[in-house]
C-alpha positions in Angstrom: 33.8 2.2 -42.5 34.1 2.2 -38.7 37.2 0.6 -37.0 35.1 -2.1 -35.3 33.5 -3.1 -38.7 37.0 -3.2 -40.3 38.3 -5.5 -37.6 35.2 -7.7 -38.0 35.6 -7.9 -41.8 39.4 -8.6 -41.5 38.7 -11.4 -39.0 36.1 -12.9 -41.3 38.4 -12.7 -44.3 41.3 -14.5 -42.5 39.0 -17.1 -41.1 37.7 -17.9 -44.6 40.9 -17.6 -46.6 43.1 -19.4 -44.1 40.4 -21.8 -42.9 41.1 -20.8 -39.3 38.0 -21.7 -37.4 39.2 -20.1 -34.1 39.3 -16.7 -36.0 35.6 -17.1 -37.1 33.4 -14.5 -35.2 30.6 -16.1 -33.2 27.0 -14.8 -32.9 27.7 -12.1 -30.2 30.6 -10.7 -32.2 28.5 -10.7 -35.4 25.6 -8.9 -33.6 28.0 -6.4 -32.1 29.2 -5.5 -35.6 25.6 -5.4 -36.9 24.5 -3.1 -34.0 27.4 -0.8 -34.9 26.3 -0.6 -38.5 22.5 -0.1 -37.7 22.5 2.1 -34.6 26.0 3.8 -34.9 26.7 4.2 -38.6 23.1 3.9 -39.7 24.4 2.4 -42.9 22.1 -0.1 -44.8 24.8 -1.3 -47.1 27.3 -2.0 -44.2 24.6 -3.8 -42.2 23.5 -6.0 -45.1 27.2 -6.9 -45.7 27.4 -8.1 -42.1 24.3 -10.3 -42.7 25.9 -11.7 -45.9 29.1 -12.5 -44.1 27.2 -14.3 -41.3 25.5 -16.4 -44.0 28.9 -17.3 -45.5 30.3 -18.1 -42.1 27.3 -20.3 -41.3 26.4 -18.1 -38.2 22.6 -18.3 -37.7 21.0 -14.9 -36.7 18.8 -14.6 -33.7 15.9 -12.2 -32.7 18.5 -9.4 -31.8 20.0 -9.6 -35.3 16.7 -9.0 -36.9 15.9 -6.3 -34.3 19.0 -4.2 -35.2 18.0 -4.4 -38.9 14.4 -3.5 -38.0 15.5 -0.3 -36.2 17.6 0.7 -39.2 14.9 0.0 -41.8 12.2 1.9 -39.7 14.6 4.8 -39.3 15.2 5.0 -43.1 11.5 4.4 -43.9 12.2 1.2 -45.9 8.8 -0.5 -45.6 9.5 -3.1 -48.3 12.6 -4.2 -46.5 10.7 -4.5 -43.2 8.2 -6.9 -44.9 11.1 -8.9 -46.3 12.6 -9.0 -42.8 9.4 -10.3 -41.2 9.2 -13.0 -43.9 12.8 -14.0 -43.2 12.1 -14.3 -39.5 9.2 -16.6 -40.3 11.6 -18.6 -42.5 14.0 -19.0 -39.6 11.2 -20.1 -37.3 11.0 -17.1 -34.9 7.4 -16.9 -33.8 7.9 -14.2 -31.2 8.4 -10.8 -32.9 8.4 -8.6 -29.8 12.1 -7.7 -30.2 11.4 -6.8 -33.9 8.4 -4.6 -32.9 10.3 -2.8 -30.1 13.1 -2.0 -32.5 10.7 -0.9 -35.2 9.0 1.5 -32.7 12.4 2.9 -31.7 13.4 3.5 -35.3 10.0 5.2 -36.1 10.2 7.4 -33.0 13.7 8.4 -34.0 12.6 9.3 -37.5 9.5 11.1 -36.2 7.1 8.8 -38.0 4.5 8.6 -35.2 1.8 7.1 -37.4 3.9 4.1 -37.9 4.6 3.9 -34.1 0.9 3.7 -33.6 0.3 1.1 -36.2 3.3 -1.1 -35.1 2.2 -1.0 -31.5 -1.3 -2.1 -32.4 0.1 -4.8 -34.6 2.2 -6.1 -31.8 -1.0 -6.6 -29.8 -3.1 -8.1 -32.6 -0.4 -10.5 -33.7 1.0 -11.1 -30.2 -1.0 -11.8 -27.0 -4.1 -9.7 -26.3 -3.8 -10.8 -22.7 -0.6 -8.7 -22.3 1.8 -6.3 -24.0 5.4 -7.4 -24.0 6.9 -4.0 -24.8 9.7 -2.9 -22.4 9.7 0.1 -20.1 12.5 1.5 -22.3 10.3 1.2 -25.4 7.4 3.0 -23.7 9.8 5.8 -22.5 11.1 6.3 -26.1 7.5 6.3 -27.4 6.3 8.9 -24.8 9.4 11.2 -25.4 8.7 11.0 -29.2 5.1 12.0 -28.9 5.6 14.7 -26.2 8.5 16.3 -28.2 6.1 16.7 -31.1 3.3 18.0 -28.8 1.2 15.1 -29.8 -0.7 14.1 -26.6 -3.8 13.3 -28.7 -1.7 10.6 -30.5 -0.8 8.9 -27.2 -4.5 9.1 -26.1 -5.6 7.6 -29.5 -3.0 4.8 -29.1 -4.4 3.8 -25.7 -8.0 4.0 -27.0 -7.2 1.8 -30.0 -5.2 -0.7 -27.9 -8.0 -1.1 -25.4 -10.2 -2.3 -28.2 -7.7 -5.1 -29.0 -6.8 -6.0 -25.4 -8.5 -8.9 -23.7 -11.0 -8.0 -21.0 -9.0 -10.3 -18.7 -5.7 -8.3 -19.2 -3.6 -7.8 -16.2 -3.7 -4.1 -15.4 0.1 -3.6 -15.4 0.5 -5.4 -18.7 -1.7 -3.1 -20.7 -0.5 -0.5 -23.3 -2.3 2.2 -21.3 -0.4 1.3 -18.1 2.9 1.2 -20.0 2.4 4.7 -21.5 1.1 6.4 -18.4 3.8 4.8 -16.2 6.4 6.1 -18.6 5.0 9.6 -18.3 5.1 9.4 -14.5 8.7 7.9 -14.5 9.9 10.6 -16.9 8.5 13.3 -14.5 5.7 14.1 -16.9 2.7 13.6 -14.6 1.0 16.6 -16.1 1.1 14.9 -19.6 -0.4 11.7 -18.0 -3.3 13.9 -16.9 -3.6 15.5 -20.3 -3.9 12.0 -21.9 -6.6 11.1 -19.4 -8.4 14.4 -20.1 -8.2 13.8 -23.9 -9.6 10.3 -23.5 -12.5 11.6 -21.4 -13.1 14.4 -23.9 -13.5 11.8 -26.6 -16.0 10.0 -24.4 -13.9 6.9 -24.4 -13.7 4.2 -21.7 -10.6 4.6 -19.6 -9.0 1.4 -18.5 -7.6 0.8 -15.0 -4.1 0.7 -16.6 -4.4 4.4 -17.2 -5.6 5.3 -13.7 -3.3 3.1 -11.6 0.1 4.9 -12.4 -1.5 8.3 -11.9 -2.9 7.1 -8.5 0.6 5.9 -7.6 2.1 9.2 -8.5 -0.5 11.0 -6.3 0.5 8.7 -3.4 4.1 9.5 -3.9 3.4 13.2 -4.0 0.9 13.0 -1.1 -1.8 14.6 -3.3 -4.3 12.5 -1.5 -7.4 14.6 -2.0 -6.9 14.4 -5.8 -6.2 10.7 -5.6 -9.5 10.2 -3.7 -11.4 12.2 -6.3 -9.9 10.0 -9.0 -10.9 6.8 -7.1 -14.5 8.1 -7.0 -14.3 8.7 -10.8 -12.9 5.1 -11.3 -15.8 3.6 -9.2 -18.4 5.8 -11.0 -17.1 4.4 -14.4 -17.8 0.9 -13.2 -14.1 -0.1 -12.7 -12.8 -1.6 -9.5 -9.4 -1.2 -7.8 -7.9 -4.1 -5.9 -7.5 -4.1 -2.1 -3.8 -3.4 -2.3 -4.3 -0.1 -4.3 -6.9 1.0 -1.8 -4.6 0.2 1.1 -1.7 2.2 -0.4 -3.9 5.2 -0.9 -5.3 5.0 2.6 -1.8 4.8 4.0 -0.7 7.8 2.0 -3.8 9.7 3.2 -3.1 8.9 6.9 0.6 9.8 6.5 -0.5 13.2 5.2 -3.1 13.5 8.0 -5.8 13.7 5.4 -8.3 11.8 7.4 -11.4 12.6 5.4 -9.8 11.2 2.2 -8.9 8.0 4.1 -12.6 7.7 5.3 -13.9 8.3 1.8 -11.6 5.7 0.4 -12.6 3.1 3.0 -16.2 3.8 2.4 -15.7 3.3 -1.4 -13.8 0.1 -0.6 -16.7 -1.2 1.3 -19.2 -0.2 -1.4 -17.0 -2.0 -4.0 -17.6 -5.2 -2.1 -13.9 -5.9 -1.5 -13.6 -8.8 0.8 -10.3 -7.9 2.6 -10.9 -4.7 4.5 -8.6 -5.5 7.5 -5.5 -3.7 6.1 -7.2 -0.4 5.4 -9.2 -0.5 8.7 -6.0 -1.1 10.8 -4.1 1.7 9.0 -6.9 4.2 9.8 -7.3 3.1 13.4 -3.5 3.1 14.0 -3.1 6.5 12.3 -5.9 8.1 14.3 -4.4 6.6 17.5 -1.0 8.0 16.8 -2.5 11.4 16.0 -4.5 11.4 19.2 -7.9 11.7 17.5 -10.2 9.4 19.6 -13.4 11.2 18.6 -12.6 10.3 14.9 -11.8 6.7 16.0 -15.2 6.4 17.7 -17.1 7.8 14.7 -15.2 5.6 12.3 -15.7 2.5 14.4 -19.4 3.3 14.7 -19.7 3.4 11.0 -18.0 0.1 10.3 -18.8 -2.0 13.4 -21.6 -4.0 11.8 -19.6 -4.9 8.7 -18.6 -8.5 9.2 -15.5 -8.0 6.9 -13.9 -5.6 9.4 -14.1 -8.0 12.5 -14.2 -5.3 15.2 -12.9 -6.7 18.5 -12.8 -5.5 22.1 -9.3 -4.2 21.8 -10.5 -1.8 19.1 -12.9 -0.2 21.6 -10.1 -0.3 24.2 -7.9 1.8 21.9 -10.6 4.5 21.8 -11.2 4.4 25.6 -7.5 4.5 26.3 -7.0 7.5 24.0 -10.0 9.4 25.5 -8.7 8.7 29.0 -5.1 9.8 28.1 -6.6 13.1 26.8 -8.6 13.6 30.0 -11.9 13.2 28.1 -13.5 10.9 30.7 -17.1 11.5 29.7 -16.3 10.5 26.1 -14.5 7.4 27.5 -17.6 6.5 29.5 -19.9 7.1 26.5 -17.7 4.8 24.4 -17.9 2.1 27.1 -21.7 2.4 27.1 -21.8 2.1 23.3 -19.5 -0.9 23.5 -21.7 -2.6 26.0 -24.9 -1.7 24.0 -23.3 -3.4 20.9 -22.6 -6.5 23.1 -18.8 -6.2 23.2 -17.4 -7.4 26.5 -15.0 -5.1 28.3 -11.8 -6.7 29.6 -9.1 -5.9 32.2 -7.4 -3.5 29.7 -10.7 -1.5 29.3 -10.9 -1.0 33.1 -7.2 -0.3 33.5 -7.5 2.6 31.1 -10.5 4.0 32.9 -8.9 3.7 36.3 -5.7 5.4 35.2 -7.8 8.2 33.6 -9.9 8.7 36.8 -6.8 8.7 39.0 -5.1 11.3 36.8 -8.2 13.5 37.0 -8.4 13.0 40.8 -11.8 11.2 40.5 -11.3 8.3 42.8 -15.1 8.1 43.6 -15.6 7.0 39.9 -13.1 4.2 40.6 -15.2 3.1 43.5 -18.3 2.9 41.2 -16.2 1.0 38.7 -15.2 -1.5 41.4 -18.8 -2.2 42.2 -19.4 -2.9 38.5 -16.3 -5.1 38.0 -16.4 -7.3 41.1 -19.4 -9.1 39.8 -17.7 -9.8 36.4 -14.4 -11.3 37.7 -13.6 -14.6 36.1 -13.3 -17.4 38.6 -12.5 -20.2 36.1 -10.2 -18.3 33.8 -12.7 -18.6 31.0 -15.7 -16.1 31.0 -15.5 -12.7 32.6 -12.7 -10.3 33.5 -9.2 -11.6 34.2 -8.3 -10.2 37.6 -4.5 -9.9 37.4 -1.7 -8.1 39.2 -2.1 -4.9 37.1 -5.8 -4.6 37.7 -5.5 -5.4 41.5 -2.7 -2.8 41.7 -4.6 -0.1 39.8 -7.8 -0.6 41.9 -5.9 -0.7 45.3 -3.9 2.4 44.6 -6.9 4.5 43.5 -9.1 3.2 46.3 -6.5 3.8 49.0 -5.8 7.3 47.6 -9.6 8.0 47.7 -10.0 6.6 51.2 -12.5 3.9 50.3 -11.1 1.3 52.7 -14.1 -1.0 52.7 -13.6 -1.4 48.9 -9.8 -1.7 49.4 -10.4 -4.7 51.7 -12.8 -6.3 49.2 -10.0 -6.1 46.5 -7.5 -7.5 49.0 -9.9 -10.4 49.8 -10.5 -11.1 46.1 -6.7 -11.1 45.4 -6.1 -13.5 48.3 -8.8 -15.8 47.2 -7.3 -15.8 43.7 -3.7 -16.1 45.0 -2.5 -12.9 43.5 0.6 -11.4 45.1 0.1 -7.8 46.4 3.0 -5.5 47.3 1.7 -3.9 50.6 4.5 -1.3 50.7 3.1 0.6 47.8 -0.3 1.1 49.5 1.3 1.9 52.8 3.1 4.7 51.0 -0.2 5.8 49.3 -1.9 5.9 52.7 0.9 8.0 54.3 0.8 10.5 51.4 -2.9 11.0 51.4 -4.3 10.1 54.9 -1.5 10.6 57.4 -3.8 12.7 59.7 -6.8 10.3 59.5 -7.5 9.0 63.0 -9.6 6.0 63.9 -11.1 7.8 66.9 -12.5 10.5 64.7 -14.1 8.0 62.4 -15.6 6.0 65.3 -18.0 9.0 66.0 -19.0 9.5 62.4 -19.0 6.1 60.6 -18.5 2.8 62.5 -18.3 0.7 59.2 -15.6 3.0 57.7 -13.7 2.8 61.0 -13.7 -1.0 60.9 -12.5 -1.0 57.3 -9.7 1.5 58.1 -8.6 -0.7 61.1 -8.6 -3.8 58.8 -6.6 -2.0 56.2 -4.0 -0.7 58.7 -3.6 -4.2 60.1 -3.2 -5.7 56.6 -0.7 -3.0 55.5 1.2 -3.2 58.8 0.5 0.4 59.8 -0.5 -0.3 63.4 2.9 -1.3 64.5 
């Protein structure tokens, strides 16, 4: 007999003989002794002696007490004793037998009796709650290790197949037996075995529940195997199952992180076809990722594909992001094409749209294009702060700098007049500098002969900027 059991028995003897209640072991002490007999010594006689002593002491067993005995009886293959144990539990009024089933499974796994593992797991479902499995992660891990060590992948597949027949159609995905087994495979670093189970189920022509797919998808995300994940999503959709928005969002994020843009697009397309109502998360992840990776052409193609889907809620700033990215990359024709497309689809450009274009034109030394832009914008400026373009400091500054640099003084003075009319402060020093850098040798006398109007505009600008002093 183990020292711990000897101490336990001695304490019990003294408590009974001397009628010393303070020496009487309580339930945790009794269970500790019982666990030692069942899991440590694996001795049926010692375990049952502890139970008899508890009865004499008047210590009522709990679910854990029965669980330890269940483990030992399963390990020893004592089926009659298991039946007696279950009847005893009923007698004590313990309706929840999940602790019992978990311990039975552990004992059967340890003894290599995988048939009984399968039957006990299914019994836990049929007698428990078909809406959910209450087995712990630890139990699933033991189960998986037991089957894998015996090379019995088919047994795990059959267990999931049979459990799916008993599980309610309304079962929460992460409470299904399939989810528990596949998650245990993934957690134990046995992703290949998870695939083998999936292949075995498919080979048998069985329906595969979402619980089987979800952990594999999560493992793919973690390993950045996004192309395979996307293919699996297509298989899931083809089988008539539907992932939730959160799963799609996680997969899209993993694809964008791996710069696997095609997978992200395919997933989003599948998400739309699955009639998922919340598309905003996936949409923003794709647009932000493409922006960060400086792929405006893909942003434009993607936006074009989704723009008419009301669930996406495309706004002006989405178009601005593309225009800004094209301008930054010096692809001004593409930026203009995007602006035309934006206008065609009746999205109103705003000051940010024009700021990006102006900066792009200035960088490319195309100040005449800014002049054309001014003629377009000046008719759209908001006067009441409601409809139209908000003419603010940034936009005034961008137009003035580009137009002074290009030498379009008539337009410069139009911008100045508009800014004065709208009481927008303008720092003249900056444009004085721009003039000196670009037009130091420009003389009014020379202009008088060529273009009287341009001469007038130049004089007005010089007067305004304080260049005639």
